[in-house]
N, C-alpha and C positions, 0 to 999 in steps of 0.2 A: 217598234221591238217584237221580237217572237216571241210566243209561249211554247215551250219545248218540253214534251215528256219523253224522258231518258230511259229505257227499260234495259235492266241488266238481271243476272241471275242472283248474283250476291254482292255484298261489298267486302268481302274478306281479302286477304292478301291474294294477289293474282295479276297479271299482266294486262287483262281486259279491264279488271277494276281499276288498276292503276291510272290507264288511259281514260276512262269514264270520269274519274275524279279531275283529272287534268282538263278535259272538254268542259265538264260541267261548271268548273271554276271559272274558264274562261270566258264562256257564254255568258254568265252572271256578270263578269267584269266588264263585259260590253253591252250590258244592259238588258238582255234577255231575261225573261223568267223561266227557269228551269227547275223541273220537280224530276228527281231522279228515284227511281222506284226497283229495290230488288224484288224480283217476281218470285223465284223460287226457294228463297231462304226463309227461315223464321226472323224474328226481330233480333238483331245483334249489334255490335259496336262496327262502324265504319273504320276500316283497317287505315285508310288513307285520308289525310286532311281534305275537308270539305269546306267551302266559305259559306259563312253564315246565311248568305242570300240563296244558298241551293237548299230547296224544299225535299227533305230526304222523307219518303213515305214508302212503309213497307207495306206490300200486298197482302202479308199474311196478317196485318192489322185489320185489313178491310173483310178478310175470309178467314177467321180465327178457327181453323179446323187442325186436328192433330194427326190424323192418320195421313198416311201416303198411298191412296189409290186413286183410281180413274176418277172417282167421284169426287175426291179431293182437287184434283186438276180442274175439272168442269166448275165446281164453285168458285175456284180462284179465278177461271177463265171469265165467269159471269161478273164477279166482282171487278176485275180489270175493265170489262166493257162498260160497267155502270160508271166508273171512275173516267173513262174516256168522254162517254157521253155527257157526263154533268160538268167536266171542266174543259172540254172542247179546246184541245191545245191545237196549235197552227201546224205542228208537224209532231210524228213520233219517230223517235230514232231507238233502235233496238241492237243490243250486242248479243251475241252468241246464238248458235243454231236453234236449240230448242225455245230460247226466248223469241226468237224471230217468228217461229211457228205461231206460238200463242199470241204474239201482237198482231199479226196479220187476222189470225181467226176472231180475235177480240174485237177489232176494227171494222169488220165487214159491214158495209152499209152506212158507216158513218160519215164518209167523206172526208176523211183526215188522211193526208199523205203519210205513210208509213215508210220508212227508211230501214230495210234490214242490212246488217253488218256482219259478215263473216268474219271471226277472229283468228281462225284456224283455217288450215288447208282440208277440207271435208272430203277430198279426193285422196288424202293420205291418212287421215285419221280414221281409225274404226268408227262407223256409224251404224246402228240398227238399221235394218230394211225398213222398218216402220217408220224412222225418222227421216231416211232417204225419200221414202213416198212422200211423207208429209211436207218436206222441203219442195219437191216436185210440184205438188198441188197448190203450195200456199205463195211461194216466192213470184210467182207470175202476177200475184194480186198484189204485190208491194209496189209502192210508188217507184222505187230504186233499189238496187243491191249494192252495196260497197264492198269491195275486198282491197288488200292491202298491197298487192302486187301485180304487175302486168302479166306475169306468169299463170297467177290463179285466175285473172279474168280471162286469160287465153283458153284455160282448161274449161271454163263455164261455156264460153262461146261455142267450144267444140263439142260440149255435152248435149248441145240442141235444144236446151230448155229455154221456153219462150220467156224473155225477161224485157220488162218495159224499159228501163234504164241501168246500165250498168257501169258502174265507176270506180276508179282506184284511188283510194284516199289512204295514205300510210299513217301510222303512228306519229304523233309529233314528240319532240324534245321538250319536255316541260320547261317552265322558265326556271326554276331553281337548278336544274341540270345544264340549262344554257348558261346561267350567271356563276356556276361552279368553276373556280379557278385551280386548275390542276396544281398540285402542290408537290406531289413526287414523294415516294416513300424513302425516308432516310435512314430506316433502320437497317441494322447488318441483316437481319433476316427479311428474305423476299417472299413475298406472297402470291400465289395463283389462285385466283378467285373463281368462283362459279355460283349462279344464282338460280333458283328454280324450285318447283314442287319437288318431292322425293318421290318420283313415280317413275314406271317405265318409258314414259314418253322422254324423260330429260337423260336417261341414260348415264346417270353419274356413276354406276358400275363401272362402265368402259373408261371414264376419266380416273377414276379411282386405280384402276388397272395399269393404265398408262403412265400414272404419276409415280406408282410404285416401281416401275422400271428406271425412271430417272432418278429416284430419290436418293440412291447411295452415291452417285457422282454429283449430284446438286444438294449436297447437305445442308445449304443454308436457306432453301427454299420449303416453304410449307403450303398445304392445299387447304382452303376454307371454303365450304359450301354452305351458301346461306339459302335456307329454306326449309320447310317442313312438309311431311307427307307419311304416305303408308308404308314406305320402304325404309324408314328410319333404322328400325331394328335390322333388317337384312343389309344394308349397308354397313351400319356399325360392326357387324359381325365379320364383314369382308375387311374392313381396316384392321381389325383386332388379329384376323387370322394372316394379314401381310404383316404384322408386327410394326404398324405404323400409327398407333394411337397418339402419340407425340407429335406427329407430322402432319397429320389431316384431322382437321375438325367438322362436325356437322353443327353449324352454329346456331341452327335453328332459324326461325323468321326474324325479320328485322324491317322496321319501318324506317329505318335511317339509312337508306340505299346510299345516298350521296357520302355519308361518312364511310360506308364499307367499300367504295369505289376509291375513295381517296387514300385509303389505307392498303390498295392492292398495287402488283407491279405489273399483272398480266392477268388476262381473263380469256377463259375457255367455255365454248357452248358445244355440247355433245349431243343435241337433241336428234330424236329419230324424225320427228316432223314439228314444224311451227306453223304461226300465221304471219308474224311480223314480229320477231323475238325483241320483246321491249329490253331485257338485259341487255342483249348484245348492242342495241342501239343506244343505251345508257353508257354502258362501258366506254363505247367509242366518244361518245360526248364528253365523258369525264377525260378523255385523253390517255385511255389505257391501249397498249398493243392487244389486238384480241385473236383468237385462233378459234374458227367455227367449222363445224360440218355443214357441208353444202346440202343441206336437207330442204325438202319442200315445206314450206316456203318463206323467203325473207333473207336469209344470210347472204345469197348471191347479189341481191340487189343492195342491201345495206352496206356491203362491204365493196360494191362497184366491181363484182366479178373478181373480187379478190386483190384488187389494187391497193385498197387502204386497210386491209387486214389479211390474215392467213385464211384462205377458204381449203379445206381440206375434204377430199371425196368422202362421202357418206359412209360410216362405220369402218373407215380403213384407218385401224389403229396403229401400224406402222408409219402412217403418214402424218398421223395426229402427233405421234411420239417424235418424229423429225422435227414438224413446226414448233412443238412447244420446247424441244431442246435447243434449237436455233436461238429462239428468242431469250430463254433462260440464260443462255451463255453470252449473250451480247447486249449489254446496256445501251449503247449508242443506238442500236438497231430498236429496242424497245422504245426509246425516246423519240425516234423520228416518225416510227410507225405510228404511235399512240398520237403525236402532233398532228400528222396526216389525217389521221381517223376522226379526230374532234373537227378539225377545219372541215371536212367532207361531209360528216352528217349535219352539222349546224347549218351548213349552206342549204342543204336539200331538205331537211326535217324540222326546222325551227318551227316553233307553235304557231307564230303569226302566218307562215307560208300555208300551213295545214289548214287554220282557221280559214284562210282564203278559199281554199278548196271547197270546205263545207258551207260557206257562204254562197258559191256558185250553184251548187247543188240545190240549196234551199231555195234560190232564186228560180233555178229551172222548175221548181214543184210549185211555184206561186207561192212562196212563204215572203212575208212581208219583213222586211229586216229594218 
């Protein structure tokens, strides 16, 4: 069995963190030894459930520095390298761009294969020039780079960067989500749900604006947004200005995503960009009809080009309004679309299928399983 060092930025609420906990738990279930290490955060509580067999080690405990300077980063990088050298993992898996750069730098010369994993589309999200340069210099030194969609893989190939191995491995549907039996909302009040950080990337202001246009005609519908972030006050002010405090709720963070999905009738994703949106994937796995902006990257692949969910041109508010209205008005269409969505994502993204793809990559790199 393999000894896996799994590097993440933090283990707070977020899509990458949720996938990290799913993979770490599944690998230990298969008998692998997994050390999960948050590298850029201080010690805190893990937001998602972890198996007792996963060894959670905070890099901050190995390099207890309080300031945030380049000196801090260098001290943590040395501490990470010492940990790698002492524990000699068979493979290092790293999530998120800045963690990827640190993983490669810390492992230079140790002859441990490093798999760097992009969790968002770096060609769509704003990256500093310094970080872009760091990626160009370090990624070719990694044993492999994984991305989550063929479209993003094509962008990397077109960019001309020298990469040893480029593989597409999407997010898995977790076992609890696979086993979830859609119950359907029997309440007279219907719920439109969205999930994500309250920041500019998710564009909840757009969703609120569009819902406001439909609110009067569909008076039995409510909008619930699950998540927390820097724009909470701004969004709440927008809701209040629209006179919709009783119709739109900013519900805060929730670890009970399955319960949130079970209470909903319809799901919307209005992001400016993504990597492989876990919220959309899990909403479809829960049997919800979904509407998503066709942003880079992920929604097009998850929805099969709009065949099993409504795919709307990016930032086209009238098209978003039409799609939501069509589903809000038609319970039978919601049921059919949700059923087809669930069958589609479970067929393609079931956890065991994704683990098999990871196994193939591990074996390519000479990792003994």
